[in-house]
C-alpha positions in Angstrom: 71.2 22.4 -29.0 68.5 24.0 -31.0 66.8 27.1 -29.6 63.2 27.2 -31.4 60.0 26.0 -30.3 58.4 25.4 -33.9 55.3 23.4 -33.7 56.8 21.2 -30.7 54.1 19.7 -28.5 55.2 17.5 -25.5 53.4 14.1 -25.4 54.9 13.1 -22.0 56.6 15.5 -19.1 59.3 14.9 -16.5 61.4 16.6 -14.1 64.6 15.1 -15.4 65.2 13.0 -18.8 68.3 10.7 -18.6 69.6 9.4 -22.0 71.4 6.1 -21.7 70.8 3.1 -19.3 74.4 2.0 -18.9 75.7 2.0 -14.9 75.9 5.9 -15.2 72.5 6.5 -16.6 71.3 3.9 -14.0 72.7 5.3 -11.1 71.9 9.0 -12.0 68.2 7.8 -12.3 68.2 6.0 -9.1 69.7 8.8 -7.0 67.0 11.2 -8.4 64.1 9.0 -8.1 65.1 8.4 -4.4 64.8 12.0 -3.8 61.3 12.1 -5.2 62.1 13.5 -8.5 60.2 12.6 -11.7 62.7 10.9 -13.8 62.6 9.2 -17.1 65.2 6.8 -18.4 65.5 6.1 -22.2 67.9 3.6 -23.8 68.3 2.8 -27.5 68.9 -1.0 -27.1 66.4 -3.2 -26.1 67.6 -4.4 -22.6 70.4 -4.0 -20.3 74.0 -5.2 -21.5 74.3 -8.7 -22.5 78.1 -8.4 -22.2 80.4 -8.3 -19.1 82.2 -5.0 -20.5 83.6 -3.3 -17.3 84.0 -5.1 -14.2 85.6 -2.8 -11.6 83.4 -1.2 -8.9 85.3 1.2 -6.6 85.0 1.5 -3.1 82.8 4.6 -2.9 80.6 3.4 -5.6 79.8 0.2 -3.4 79.0 2.4 -0.4 76.5 4.1 -2.3 75.0 0.7 -3.2 75.2 -0.3 0.5 73.2 2.8 1.4 70.5 1.7 -1.3 70.4 -1.6 0.4 71.6 -3.6 -2.9 75.4 -4.2 -2.0 74.7 -7.7 -1.3 72.6 -8.5 -4.7 75.5 -7.0 -6.6 78.3 -9.1 -4.7 76.1 -12.3 -5.5 77.6 -12.0 -9.1 81.1 -10.8 -8.2 84.4 -12.6 -8.2 87.2 -11.9 -5.7 90.4 -10.9 -7.5 93.5 -9.0 -6.8 93.5 -5.4 -7.7 96.6 -5.7 -10.1 97.3 -6.5 -13.8 99.5 -9.6 -14.0 102.2 -10.6 -16.9 102.9 -14.2 -17.6 103.5 -16.6 -19.9 100.2 -18.6 -19.5 97.5 -18.1 -17.0 98.8 -20.8 -14.9 102.4 -19.5 -14.8 103.8 -17.4 -12.1 103.6 -13.8 -13.2 106.7 -12.4 -14.2 105.6 -8.9 -12.7 102.4 -7.1 -11.8 101.3 -3.1 -11.7 98.9 -1.9 -9.7 95.3 -1.7 -10.9 94.4 1.6 -9.2 92.2 -0.1 -6.7 92.8 -0.9 -2.9 93.4 -4.3 -1.4 90.3 -5.3 0.6 92.5 -4.6 3.9 93.4 -1.3 2.8 89.7 -0.6 1.7 88.2 -1.9 5.3 90.6 0.4 7.2 88.8 3.5 5.8 85.2 2.2 4.9 82.7 -0.7 5.7 83.2 -1.6 2.0 85.5 -3.0 -0.1 85.6 -2.8 -4.0 84.0 -5.4 -6.0 84.7 -7.3 -9.5 81.3 -7.4 -11.0 80.3 -7.7 -14.7 77.9 -5.0 -16.1 75.7 -8.0 -17.2 74.8 -8.6 -13.6 75.2 -5.0 -12.3 72.8 -3.4 -14.7 69.7 -5.7 -14.0 70.4 -5.2 -10.2 70.3 -1.4 -10.7 67.4 -1.5 -13.2 65.3 -3.5 -10.5 66.1 -0.9 -7.8 65.5 2.1 -10.1 61.9 0.5 -10.8 61.5 0.0 -6.8 62.0 3.7 -6.1 59.4 5.1 -8.9 61.8 5.5 -11.9 60.6 5.2 -15.3 62.5 3.4 -17.7 61.9 3.1 -21.6 64.0 0.5 -23.7 64.2 0.6 -27.4 63.7 4.4 -27.5 66.4 6.7 -29.1 66.8 10.3 -28.7 67.0 12.0 -32.0 66.9 15.9 -31.3 66.9 18.2 -28.4 65.5 21.7 -28.4 66.0 24.5 -25.6 63.0 26.5 -25.4 64.3 28.7 -22.7 62.8 27.2 -19.6 62.7 23.5 -20.4 64.2 21.1 -22.9 62.0 19.2 -25.5 63.4 16.0 -26.6 62.5 14.2 -29.8 62.7 10.4 -29.1 61.7 7.8 -31.7 60.6 3.9 -31.0 63.1 1.6 -32.7 60.4 -1.1 -33.1 57.4 0.9 -34.3 59.6 4.0 -35.8 57.1 6.2 -33.9 58.3 9.8 -32.8 57.4 11.5 -29.6 58.4 14.6 -27.8 59.1 14.7 -24.1 59.4 18.2 -22.1 61.8 17.9 -19.3 63.5 20.4 -16.9 67.0 18.9 -17.4 68.6 16.5 -19.5 71.4 13.9 -18.4 73.6 12.5 -21.2 74.7 9.0 -19.8 74.9 7.9 -23.8 78.3 7.2 -24.2 81.1 8.3 -26.2 79.2 9.1 -29.2 76.7 10.9 -27.0 73.6 12.3 -28.9 73.3 14.7 -25.7 76.6 16.1 -25.9 76.5 16.5 -29.8 73.1 18.6 -29.5 74.4 20.6 -26.6 77.1 21.7 -28.9 80.0 20.2 -26.5 82.7 19.2 -28.6 85.5 16.6 -27.9 89.3 16.4 -28.2 90.3 13.8 -30.6 93.6 12.1 -28.9 94.2 9.8 -31.7 94.2 5.9 -31.9 95.5 3.8 -29.2 95.3 0.5 -31.1 92.9 -1.9 -32.8 91.2 -4.6 -30.2 89.1 -7.6 -30.7 87.3 -8.8 -27.7 86.0 -12.4 -27.2 84.1 -13.3 -24.4 84.5 -17.1 -23.5 83.4 -19.1 -20.4 85.8 -21.4 -19.2 86.0 -23.3 -15.4 89.7 -22.2 -14.8 89.7 -20.7 -11.2 90.1 -24.3 -9.7 93.4 -24.7 -11.9 95.0 -21.2 -10.5 97.3 -21.4 -7.6 95.4 -18.2 -6.0 93.1 -15.5 -6.7 93.1 -14.3 -10.4 94.4 -10.6 -11.1 91.8 -8.0 -12.3 93.5 -8.5 -15.6 95.7 -11.1 -16.7 98.1 -10.9 -19.7 99.4 -13.7 -21.6 103.0 -13.3 -22.9 103.3 -16.5 -24.8 105.0 -16.3 -28.2 102.1 -16.0 -30.8 99.7 -14.4 -28.3 101.5 -11.5 -27.3 99.0 -9.0 -26.0 96.2 -11.1 -25.0 94.5 -10.0 -21.6 91.8 -11.9 -20.0 89.7 -10.3 -17.3 87.7 -12.6 -15.0 83.9 -12.3 -14.1 80.9 -14.1 -13.3 78.7 -13.3 -16.1 74.7 -13.5 -16.4 74.1 -12.1 -19.8 71.8 -9.1 -18.7 68.3 -9.0 -19.0 65.4 -7.6 -21.0 62.6 -5.3 -19.5 60.6 -7.1 -16.9 62.8 -10.4 -16.9 64.1 -9.8 -13.3 67.4 -10.1 -12.0 69.6 -13.0 -13.9 71.0 -15.7 -11.8 74.7 -15.8 -11.7 76.6 -18.7 -13.2 78.3 -19.7 -10.1 82.1 -21.2 -10.3 82.3 -19.8 -14.0 85.0 -17.5 -15.2 84.6 -15.6 -18.1 87.2 -13.7 -19.8 87.5 -10.7 -22.0 90.3 -11.8 -24.7 91.7 -8.7 -26.3 94.3 -8.4 -28.8 95.9 -4.7 -29.8 98.1 -3.4 -32.5 99.6 0.1 -32.4 
């Protein structure tokens, strides 16, 4: 992060600037806004994610959403799954074996909490969080990218650029939260390095919609790995997908009864 104030004049001010409108950024902004803190959330993309992406929502996170009054809105776009990763010849075959996914079963969760974990795709979750953020007074600007951060000593000046008009503005904030992913501009500007652990593998992800749940003998697993010859390493993650939203479009209605899988192939 730069430490100078050379000819920098803020055109907008806020208590906290949050960079990145994924689940982490949206949740951070909501938490602040609910405490009456003036928060501005910026996101370089023009809307929430159109892709299912991550689908696991933990028990503790669902407790938080319950306290905000949005648990049922989130569950409206969820699917019931078993918290395991299975390995079978095909999706319809009996699994050869299963490994824990790191989440409790509903029964285990309910012994400790009023909530259970949830399998909810990001393209449903993010619009629900976005609408709640608007409802508690948070400000959001899509299509706006962080370019630079300058530490003035008692505030942070952020240079932002509108992706549509290319207009450059500056925002003054007391604090900045970086929720902008693994290639974080905030982290780089703050001089926070990363340790490269190498490459796990090369992955190709295909999102498809297929009405498969009625053909399964029971609940699908959180991740269903196929071991058929010629298709080794193919994994399918079930999710109800809604396709995300653009600002002001509201919360999409779930595609009831569909099963969306992430088909990923990996090579080491």
